[in-house]
N, C-alpha and C positions, 0 to 999 in steps of 0.2 A: 159683625152685626149683633146688636143687643137683642136678646129675646125677652119678651114679657114673661115674667114669672108669676104674676098675679100678686095679691096682697101678701104681705109678710109681717111678722112680728119678731121682736128681739127679746130674748131672755138670756140673762147672764152672758151677754156678749155674742150669743149665737143667733143668727138670723134664720128663722124658719118660715117656709111657705105654709099656708093654711093646710095644704095637703100633708106636709110633714107633721104639722101639729095634730091633725086628725089621726095620723098613723100612730103617734105616741099615745093619744087618748084611747084609741081602739084597743091598744095592747095593755092598758092599765088594768091590773087585777080587779075584777068586778066586785070581789068580796070586801075589798078595803073601804071604799066609800060607804057601802052598806053598813059596815060595822063601826066606822069611825065618824064619817061626815053626816050621813043622813039622819042620824039620831038627834041632831040639834045640839045647841049649846047650853041648854038648861036655863036655870034661873040666873039672871045677870050678876047677882052679888052672892052667889053660893056655888061652891065647888064640892061635888060629892066624890066619894071613893070610886063609885062606878064610872064617873067621867074620867078620872085620872087613869083608871085601869084601861079604859077605851084607847088611850094613847099607845098601848102596847100593839095595837093593830097597825101602827105606823112605826113600829120598831123602837119605841122609847126605852124598852127594857127597864121600866120602873119597877122596883121591888115593892113588896108589901110594906116594908118599913118606910120607903120613900113615899108611898101613897099616903101614909099617916102624916108625914111631914107636910105634904102639899095641902091636905085637908085642914090640918091645924093652922097653918099659916094663912089659909084663905079667909079665916074668920075676921082677920084684921087687915085684909088686903084693900088697897085703894082702887077698887074695881071701876072699870070704865063701862059705859053703856055698851051692850053687845051688838049694837048696830053701827058702831064707829067704823070708819073706813080709812085705810092707810093713805088713800089718795088725798084725804083732808089733812094729813099729818105732815104739814110743812115743817122744816127744821125749827122755825121760830114759833110754832103754834103751841097753845096750851095742850093740845091733844098729844103732840110728840113728847112734851114734858111728862104728861100723864103716863104714856107708854113706858118711859124711862123709869118713873117711880114704881109702876106696877112690876116691871121686870126685876128691879133691884129689891123689891120687897121679898121676892122669893130667892134671889141670888146672893144677896149680901152676906147672909150667915147660913147659907145652905150647907148641909152635911156633905162629906166626901161622896162623890158619885152622882150628885145632883148638879149637872152641868147646864150650859146654855141650851143644849139640844133638848133635854128633858123639860126644862122650863118653857122653852118656846113652843113645844108640842102641846103642853097643857094650856098655855095662853092662847094658842091658835084655836084649840077646841072651844074655849070660852068666847073668843073674839075672832071668828074666822075671816072677817074682812079687814082686820087690823094687824094682827101679829103674824108675820111670816113664820113658816116652819124652818127655823134656822138650825139645821143639823150640820155635821161636818162636810157633807157633800155640797150642800147649798153654800156654805161659807167658802169652800174652796172655789166653787164655780163663780161666785161673785167677788172674790178677792181682788182681781184686777180693777173692777169698777169701783170697789170700796176704796182702794188705794188712791184712785184719781180724785176722790172727794176729800182726801186728807188736807190738801191746801186750803180748800174753802171752809172746812170744819175741823181745824186742828184740835179743838177741845173735845171732839167726839172720839171714842174708841172704835175698834173695828166693828163691834156689834151694831152700834147706831149708824155707822156709815154703811153697813150692809143693809140695814133697814131702808136707808135712803136710796141706795142703788136699786133695790127691788122696787121701791116706790117709783123711781124714774121709769122703769120698764112698764109698770102698771099704768101710770099716767099716759105714757106714750102710746101704749096699745089701745087704750080707751079713746084717746084723741084721734088716732088714725082710723078708728072704726073696726079694727081687726078683731077685737074681742067680741064685738057685736056680731060680726060675720061668722066667727068661729062658733058662737052660740047658735046661730041659725043653722049651721051645718050639723051641729050636735042634735038639735031638735028634729031635723029632717033626715037623719041618718037612716039608711036602709041596708038590710042584710037578710040573706036567706036563713040565717041563724037568728031566730026571733029572740032568744035569750041574749045574744050579743047585741042585737039591735036595741032591745030595751035597756041594757046596761049602758050603752053609749049615750042614748038619749037622756038617761037619767043624770048624766054628768053635767047637763045644763043647770042642774040644781046646785052645783058647787059655786062658791064665790069666785070672783075674778082672780083674787089672790091665790086661791087653791088651784085653779086651772094653770096659772103660771108656774106654781110650784111643781106640779106634775110634769110640765113641759121641760123643766130643767133636767129631768131624769131621762 
């Protein structure tokens, strides 16, 4: 006999009930969003040293020398409006092409040690609804889904195919209404520990993309 499990969402090939998802979000370190996410993305066409340093809160391990690299390169970067959304970045869109151009502006001649993970964490801070946080864990988690996209998009490397795989999860969760329901549960979360209650409720302030990123962990 099939038992009803309630609404579910899929991230990186794993299906989670909303109860499971809430459990992950409840356990997420409360200091991380306060130090990284909630401070905002700053001016849309300006990257400051302080913003780059903030990515250390999500383990970017960016050195002081690398901070200088990012700030210097930002002056000529082809910035995208910071309200852009990955859900709108279909593979054929000008937005997806702009994502590619912005990523490669920082990656093409980057110094040793500045990898896709550091670049994606900086770009996510500036465009938190557009650029996934693509570190090694996320890349491994999405590798099967990204490989499945190789036939349809043979011209794309694994990074862009991973963006598309993450986008597929984002679009599906929105269409099913599960992200909206998850946000409702965050806003109405109750706990005897008022600090925990406040921390969980504040997670509703994160972008959809960031919520899915946390759920992969």
